[in-house]
N, C-alpha and C positions, 0 to 999 in steps of 0.2 A: 407334392404329390404323394410322397409318403403318407400324409395325414389322410388326402382323399380315399385311397388304396383303402386304409382301415376303416373308412368310413362304411366304403361299397363294401368292403367285407362282410362288416357288421350290418349290414340292415339288410342284405342279402341273407345272412343268418339270421335274420328277425321274419324274414320274407317266409324260409324255409319250414321255420319252425311253424308258425300258422298252417299249413296243410299236412303236420302231424307225423312227420316223417313215418315211426313207426311203429304206427298205428296204420297206417297206409302198406306200409312196406308188409305185413302179415295178410293183410286185405289182398294184396296184388301177389302173394303167394299161393293161399288160397285159388284166387283165379286160375293160376299156372296150375296149381296141379288139377284144378276143372278140363283143362283145356290136353291135359296130358292123358288126362283120364277117359277123354269121350274120345279116342282115336283108338282102332284098333294095332295098332302100330307108332312109330313117331308122328306127330301132326306136321305139319308145313311148318318150319321154324319165320317166313315170311309173316303170317299170319298169326303165330304167337308170341312173334316180336311186336307188332305193329296193333295188338288186345293188348300187350303188357304196357305200352304206353301210353293208348287210349285210355284204356282203364284207372292208370296209376294218375294220368293229368285228371279226369273225371273224379276220382275220387280225393285227392291234395284240393282240387275248385271248392268239394263242397265242405270240405273240414275247414278253408279259407273261411267260406261264407258262414260255418259255424262259432267260429270266432266274432267274426264281426256281431251278429248277431248277441252272443252271450258276452260282449267288452266289458259288460258295467255288470255283470256276475261273475266272470273271472277276476274286476279290481279286486272283489272282495276276496278271494280264495289266492290263500297264501300260494297254493299250488302252482295257479294260472296268471297271479298279478304282474308277472314278466314282461308275458305277450305282450305284442307290440300295438295290438289292439285296446287290452287293457290298459297302457301306459299312455296311448296315442301316438305314440313314436311311426306308425304307420296311418293314416287317415282311412277315413271310408272309403273316397273315389280310390282311392290305391288298391284296398281290396279288392274292393269291387271289379279295379281292369285286373287285377290278378288273375280273380275267379273266372274273370271271361273270357281270357285270354287261354286261362288252363283247360276251364270247361270246353270253350269252342274247339279248340285246336284237337282236343281229346274225341269229340264228336264229328268231328269231318274223318279224321285216322279211325276211328274204327265203323265208320258209315263210307268211306271212299276204300279203306283197306281191308277190313275184315268182313261184317255182312249188318247192314239192317239193324234186323233184330237185337243184335250184341248192341249197338246203340239207344235205339231207346229205350231195352233191360236197362240199360246203365246211367239214362237220364232219370227214367224211372227211380233207381235208386239216388236216385243225387236227390231228386225231389223229394224224396222219401225221409233221408236223414235231413238235409241241408232246410229244409221248409216244416214238413208234417212234422219230425222227432223233436226239434233245435226249438221250433216258434209255438208248435200246437201241443203238444205232449209233455215234456221235458218240465216247463214251466207248472203245468196243471195236473197230474197223476204220477202219483210215486208206483205206478205200472210203468212208467214212462218207457224203462230201459228192455220190459218184456216186448208192451208193444211196436218201440220202435227199432228193436233190436230186428226186424226181417230186413231192414234197408243195408244192417250191417252186417248179415249173415248171406247175403245175396253174391258175392265173386267167385263161388264156385259155381253156380249156375250161367252166372255173365263168360266165366271165362268154358263153359259146355257150351254153351253158345256160340261162341267162335271160333270155334274147333266144326261142332257140327251142325251148327246155324238150326238148334233144336236143343228145347230143354226139358229131356225125356228124365221119369221118377227116379235114377238113381243121381240125378244131379240135384232134385228137390230134395232127398235125403240129407244130401250133404247140407245143403241150405238149412234143414232142420238140425242138424247137428249143432252147426256155429248159433241157431239158434237159443236152441237152450242153456248152450256154451254161454251164452251173454250174460245173462242176470246173475249166474253164481262168480263170475269176470269182475263182473262192475261191483257189484253189493259188495266184496273182500275189499276192494281200494274204499268204497263208499264208508266203512266200517270204518276204516282205522284214518282215514280223515275226515270221518263225521264233524269235528269243528268246522272245518272249510264250508260243510254243507248244509251247517247251521247256519252263518254267515252268511252265504246265498240266495236265502233264500227258497232254491228250489225242492219240491218235495220227495227228495231221496226218501228211500226203505227208514233207511236208521235214522231220519230225520221224523218223517210220522208217524213209524211206527215201532221203534227202539230197538235198539241192539242184540237182544233173544228174537224176538220175531225175526230179525234181519238172516240170523245165522241160522234158524229152522230151516228155512224157506232154501238159504244157500244149501244147505242139506239136504232137500227133496228136490232138489234141482240137481242135486251131482248125482243120486240116484238112478235119476228120469236118462241123463245124460249117459251113466253106464248101461242103462239100456235100449238108448238109441244111439248108442257107438255100436251095437251087437248087430246092427241091421245089415249093414251092408255082408255080410257071412249070410245072414240066414237067407237075404234074399238071390242070394250066389252073385253079388258086383265082386267080392272080396275071397281071399282063400285063408289059411291057418294062419300064416301068415301076420294076416292085418286081426285074427282074432285075438292072435295069441299077446300082439302089441294093445290092443284096443284094451283087453279085461286087465291089462297091467297098468297100462297110462291112466285109463278110468279109476282103476281100483285106489292109486296111489292118491287122485283126485279128491275122490270120497275121502278116502283118509287122512286127508288135510283139512277138509269138511267136516268131518265128526271131532275131529281135537277139538276146529274151532267153535264148535258149535258145544260142545261140553266141557270145554274151558278159554275164556277167551282170552289174548290178546294182541296188543297191534303187532307186535312180533308176528303171531300164526296169521293176522289176516292179510300181513304183507307175502306171506311166504305163500299163501293159499292165492294170489291175486299172481305173481310172479311165473310160480309154477303154472298156473294155468293157461299165460302165452307160451311157455316152450311145451304145456302139455299137447297145443291144437295143430301146431306147429309139425311136432313128432307126430301127432295122430294120421295128419295129413302127407306127412312122407310117407309116412309106414301103408298107406292105402297106396301109395305112388308104386313104393316098391314090391308092394305084392302082385300091383296092375302088372309089372314089368316080369316078375317071377312067370306068373301066368301063361306069360306071350313064350317067354324061353322054351 
């Protein structure tokens, strides 16, 4: 009995890895921020819970399909070789069943308990990431993460749609911020994992255009990101508290990018990558706190 229990626990962990829980958590967090920003007060907790569960399920389903499609690529990379799809521990049919169960349940949850707009937008995001980005863009162009980044940037719009049943300009502004954030975030990872990406055969920017070119583009995107994060204050979507947070957080981001550009090291690339995750969470958290401060 102990052996069976241990095996089942290990298998469950492998299934969880396929859903990329850390990435999913950040996406769902941004969606929840969108839900709260869409409401002049506190949104309906039932809608928030249902939307959170539904968006999480469909995001997890998309990541599982991504792992399935990239199983041969993952097997050639040290970072991903242990994924169950890459090692063959979990079969294609099992992954498809997992994705169908998560995705189908997520769609029903959003359609029945939230609203059809959120379901259709989340489905479009699923297709954009799992199919268009993973199958079409990623293996064909070094701009894959730029073009395909739109699907990963959608969570605030999904959250906003869940509460407001609409996606106004303010929601798309949040999408734009994540869209601009995505390339420097991912290229920092690609820089210190360049050996892996050379083995993978994927046309990532450091592989196709080199280290220096990638560092320059990280710096340029970081400067544009700084400017983009000021827009919520400029259009009076947020106040002084958010502005101060955005300037400080984005200034640190640009500082990391500048140091990486001037004097490359794997350690500096890792620092930028790790900070970029904290940065996005803190930036959106500041938006929410500022929203509540203005309501008081």
